[in-house]
N, C-alpha and C positions, 0 to 999 in steps of 0.2 A: 191251143194249139194244133190237137190232134196228137199223131204219135211222133210226131218231129221236133226234135231241137230247133231252136231258132237263133240266128247269131246276126249281126249288123256288123260288117267290116269295111272298111275304105276298099273302092274298086282294086282288084289286084288280080293277078294271074295265078290259078289254080290249078295244081296239078293233082290228077286222078287216075289210080289205077285199082283194079279189082281181080278178084279170081285167080290169083296164082297158084290154089291149091298146093301151097307148098306141103312137102313131104309124103305127097302122093306120087305114084310112079308115073302117070301120065302128066305131070308137070315140068315144063321146059322153062321154068321161072330161072333158074340160074344162070340161064345163058341171057337174061336181062339183067342181072344183079347191077352191073355196073351203069347201065343206062338209066336205070331206077334211082341210085344213089346220085347220079348228075342231077336228075331232073328234081330230086329235093333238095339239093343243094343249092338250086339256084330259084328256088319256089319260097313265097311267104305263109304260102296256105296249101297244106297237102291233106287229100282224103283217101282213105284206104277204104275201097268200095265193098267189102264183104269178101268171105270165100278166102282171105288171104293164105289162111291154113284150111287143111281139109282132114277132120278129125275122125270121119267116117271110114276115108279110103287110106290113112296113114299108114307108111310101111314101118314106122318107129313102134317100140315094144310094146307102150301103153299110152293112154290118153295123157298120162300125168308127163310122160316123155315127151310127146308131141307139145304141151303146154309149154315144158322149160324151153325147148329148140324154139317155139314160137316167141317166148317172151324175149329170149336171148337175141333173136332175129330184129325184133321189132324195137328193142333199146338201142341195138346199133343202129338202125336208121335214124333215131330220135336223134343220137350224138352227131349224124352226118351234117344237121343243120339247127343247132340250138335255137336260133333266132324264129324258126318257122313253127306256126301253128297247126299239129297234128290232130286230124279227126279220124277216129275209125269207126266206120259204121259195119256193124256184124250181118252174115250172111247165114243163109241155111247150114253152110258146110262149117262154121265156126261160131255158132250160138252155143256151142255146149258149156255149160254150166263151170266146169274146171277154167276154162277160157274169159269167160266173162267177169270171175272173179279175178284173173290176171288183170284183164282190162281196168276193172275197178282200182285196183293197186298201183298199177303204171298212172292212171289219173292223178292219184294221192302222191305219188313220187315226183312227179314230172308236170309244172305247170303248165308245159306248152301243149299237153297231150288231153283230149276229150276222146269219150266213145258214146257210141248212139245205138240204140237197140235196133231202131228201124229206119232213123233217115236224118238229114240234117238241111234245114233251109237256111241258106246262107244269101242273105239279100232277096234276090230274085231267083236264086238257081237251088232247085232241088236235087241233093244227092240223096241217093237209095240204092240198096243192092240190086232190085229188079226182081225177086221171085214172085212178086205179084202177078208177072208176066205170063206164067204157066198157065192162069186160067183167071176166068172172072173172079175176082177176091173181093170179099169186104174185110176190112181190118179183123174183126174178131176170128175170122178164116184163117187170115195171115199167123194171128197171135197162137192160136190152137197148133198150125202147122209148124209154127218155129218151136212150140214146146214139146212136141212129138221128135223133132230134130235134135233137140237138146238133151232129152232123154234116151236118144237112141243109141244102141251099143255099135260099138267098132266092128266093120265087116270082117268076118274071119274065114279061114276056111276055104269051101267050094264057092261060096260067093266072092271070095276076092279072086279066086282064080279066075271066074267066070267074066270078074270085071277087068280081069288084065287081059283075056283073050279079046274082050269087045275092045279095049283102047288099042290092043294091039290091030286089029281090023279097022280101026278109026271109026267103029259104029256110034261113037258117042258125037262124032261132029255131024253125021249124018242125022241123026235124031235132033239135035240142034237146028240145023237147016230146016227140015220138015215142020217143025212145030213152032219156030220163033222166026217167022217172016217177020220183017219191018213193020208191015201195016198191023199184023195181028200183035204184036209185042205193044206197039205204041197204043193200039185201041185198048188193052186191058191195064195198061199203067195208066192211062187218062180215066179209064172207069174208077180205078182205085183211087186216085188223086181225088178226082170230083166229089166221092164219097165220104172225103173228110173234110174238117173244120179247120182249113187254114187261113192265116189272117189275109183280109181283104185287103189291106193297105200296102201287101207286097204280094203281089198276083205273081204267080210263076211263069216264069218265060222261058227257062231251059231246064232239062232233066238230064242228069247225069247219073249215070245207071250200069249195071254189071250183070252178071249171073246168066244172061244168055249165049255168053262165049261168041257172039257175032258182032262185028264192026258196025257200027251206026255212026254216021257222021254229019249230024245237024238235020236229021230226017226232020221236016214241018209239019205239025197238024195243029190247027185252029190256033195259030199264033205262037205255039211253042216249039222249041228245037229241041231234038234228043239226041244223046251221043251216049256211044257204047264204043270201049277201047278193046273189044274182044278177050281173048285168054290166052297165056303162054302155055297151051296144052299140046301133047303131040299133034301134029298135023294142022294145029290152028294158026290162025292172025292175030297178032296183038299190037297194039301200040300205048304209050303212056299219053292221056291225056291233058293239053292244056287249054285251059279255057278262062276266059274274062268271067270275074263275078262283081 
C-alpha cells in the first residue's frame, strides 16, 4: 500500500487541521482553540495533518518540555470527544523521535487514536502533510528529508533571533506565496502520489494536506480535488476543513 496507512469507514464528515506550530512564537493557534474544540466535538473522524507542534522553533526550554506540553494538549483534545476517531499525520516540524515515541504511547493508551508517519488513505480521500510540495520528490527522498528533520537540533541563539525578525516582517508568508502557487503545489503532490503503489480499487479523488500555509479550496486537477486549510500564523489565513469522506 506504499507509505500510507489505509482505512475504510462509513461515509462521514471529517475534520482536518494542520500547521498550528504550537509553542513557536509565530503561532496564533491559541486564537482558534475554542473553534478547534467545537469542530472536534461535532466530528466522528478527526485528522491532525502535521506540524501541530514545532520542535525546531519552540520557545519552551527543551525538546522534552515541548513534547510534554504537546502530549498534554493532545490528550485534552481526545477528551473533548471520546467517540471520535483521531488520526495524527506527522509533518516535518513534528517528526522528532521524542514526539513519535509519545504518539506511539498515546496510540497504546487510547483506542480512538492512531498516528501515521506519512499519510492516511480513508476511503478515497488522501490525508497527508504536504511537504512533498516543496520540490519534485520521490518517497525515498522524503524519507531522507524527514530523517534529517527528526535528528535536527532545536534552533538557538542567532538563528532564533533572525527567525523572529523574519516573522515580524512576515517574510515567511511572502516566501510561501512565491514558492507554493496552487498549480505548482498540486503538480508536485500529484507527481509524488503517482509514483506510489496505491490500491487501484480505491482511486484517490480528493487530497487534503497542509504544510504550504496557503488556503486551497477544492482546486481540481485530473479529476482530483485538493484542499488546504492554511495555517494560524502571524498574518496568515486559516480555517478548519470539514470534508466528506
